[in-house]
N, C-alpha and C positions, 0 to 999 in steps of 0.2 A: 504494500500500499504505500501510495505517496504522501509524505506528511508535510508540514510547512517547510521545513529545511529543505527536504529534497525538491520541493517545488521551486524553491529559490535557486537551487544548483543547476536546476534543468531550464532556468530562465522563464517559468510560468508565473510571473509576478501577480497577475491577476487572481490566479488560484491560490497563491501563497497568502494574499490579502484576504481572499474569502475564508481559507483554513484558519488564519489568526482569529477572525470573528467567531468561527466554529468552536474553536478551542476555548475562547473566553466564555461563550455561552456555556460550555459543558463544564467548565471549571465553576462557574457560578450556580449551575443546577445539579450537579451530579449528586447522587444518595451518599449517606454516610458509609455505608459498605463499600462504595466504589472508592470514595476518599481514603478509607483505611488501607485498600488495596493498592492504592497509588495508581489506579487504571488511568490511562490517557483516553482521550476520545477515539483513537485509532485501535487502542486495544479492545475497547468495549465494542465497537462496530464489528471488529473480527473475533467476538469472543467465541471460543471453540472453534476457530478458524471456520465460521459460517459464511465468510465471504471469500478467503482466499482459496478454499478447497473447490470452489466453482471455476468452471471454465467458460470465460464470457464469449468466447467464439469456438466456431468449429464442430458444434455438438447440437444434438437435438434435445430439446428440453421439454419434460413432462411436467405441466404445471397444474397443482391442485391447490385450492383455497383451504386456509386451516380454519376459518370460521363461517357461519352461515346455517341455513337450515338443511339445504340439499347438496350433496356432492357434486362439484363441477370441476371438469378438467379439461386441458387443452394441450396442444404441442406447438412449440415456438422453435423455429431454428435460429440458433445464434447467428448474428451476422446478417439476418435477414433485413428487408426493408423497413425499419423501425425509425419514426421520427417523433421528435419531441422539441418545441420551442423553436421550430424552423431548423432544427439540426438533425442530420442523419446519425443514428446510433451505430458505433462499430462493433458493439458488444452487448451483452445483456446478463445481468445478475437478479436474481431472485431475492426479494426482501423479507421481512420477518413474519408477514401473514401468508406467505406462499410456500408450500412444500414442494421440492423439485426432484426430479431424478434426470440425470443427464447420461446420454449414450450415442454411440457414433452411428448406431442403427436407426434408420428412419422407422423401418418395420417395427422393430422393438418398442419404439416410443409411441406409436400409433396404437399397437396392440394394447399397451399399458393404459393408454387414455380411453380406448373403447371400454376395457374392463370397468376402470372407475366412473365411466358416465352410464353404464347399464343401470336402468332403473331397479333391477333385482338388488344389485349392490347397495344402492342407496336406501332401498327398504330394510335390508338385513342389518344395516348398521344404526337405525334409528333408535332401537331401545337402549343402545350403549352411548348415545349422545347425552351430554347433560341437557338438562330442561330449563328453559327460561320462560319469561312471561308470554312469549308468542310460540312456544312450542319448543322443538329440538334445536340445538345449536352447537358450535364447537365441534366440527368435524374431526380436526386433529388428524391422527394417523388410525382412525377407527377401521378402515377398511382392510388395513395389512394386520391389525391387531386381532380383528375378529374373523377374517376370511383367509383361507390358505390360497392366496392368489398365485397360481403357478408363473414361473419364470417363462419368458417367451422362448417357444421352440419354433425356428423355422421350417421344420419338418412336419409340423401338426398342420394341417389343413384349416383347422377352426382358428388357430392364432393367426394365420395368414389373412383368412378372411375377415377377422376381427381388424386386423391392420388396414385392410384396404377399405373396410366400411368406415373407420375414422378418417382415413384420408378423404374419402367422398363426403362425409359430413363437415369436415373443414373447408372444403371447396365450395359446398352448397352454402354454408354460413357466410363464408367471404362474399359471395354474391348478394347475400342478403343484407349485409351490414349497412349500406348507404340508406335503407328504408327504416333502420332500426334506431336513429339517433334521436336524442332529446327525451327519453324515457327512463325510468328507473331500473336499475339493474335487475331487479326481480322481475319486471314485466318484460324486459328483454330477454331473460333466460327462459321465460314461459313460452314467449313466441318461437324461440329458436327451438325448444323442445318439440312444440306444435308441428313446426316446419319439418323437423327430422323424425317425426313420429315412426315412419315405416323403417327407417335405418335403426331407430332405437329398438324397435320390437324385434328386428333380425339380430341385434346385438344381443339384448336379452336372453334370446333362445339360445344363441352360442355359449354366453357366460355361464347359464344354467348348466350346460352339458359339461363344461370344464371345471366349475366348483363343486366339490363335494357337497 
């Protein structure tokens, strides 16, 4: 990770100024335990190497939300055409509310994504989720704690078909995105699930066969 000193050495003075402000905010607001440990903002951001173990480019990312009522998953290719604030991103890292799996195999990524998006899987983890005012929440790693999700096997035709179905779903949703703007996330997801009802039904049938 690049700290303020390294930013200056590399000639990134604008970044160094921004990091100096971040360090000051961290020093003024960090908790007693963090102060006692002498943790810097950089050490805390990379606690248990949750950032530096990630590969920001050259892999397929399977992304699953940590919170929420229903399990939702997608695949993102690192280094794909992502933009923010008018700048094209050259890499990608997952933040605190996203669980991720990185693989060099596109088929493996889409297989796992299909399994996690199966309505059957979402239904089976419900009684293990914590309950809030509006029902089940905090998905966490429930799918892997509750269900014996098989590793991807490229020789298993069911696994291969699940990967192909996930790819097809991603392409279908990409064409739908322009018409989905300006609505709450919950409504967007509901519309997407309706749009993919046929594919999800097929995914559900296959997942039921591969899960004990």
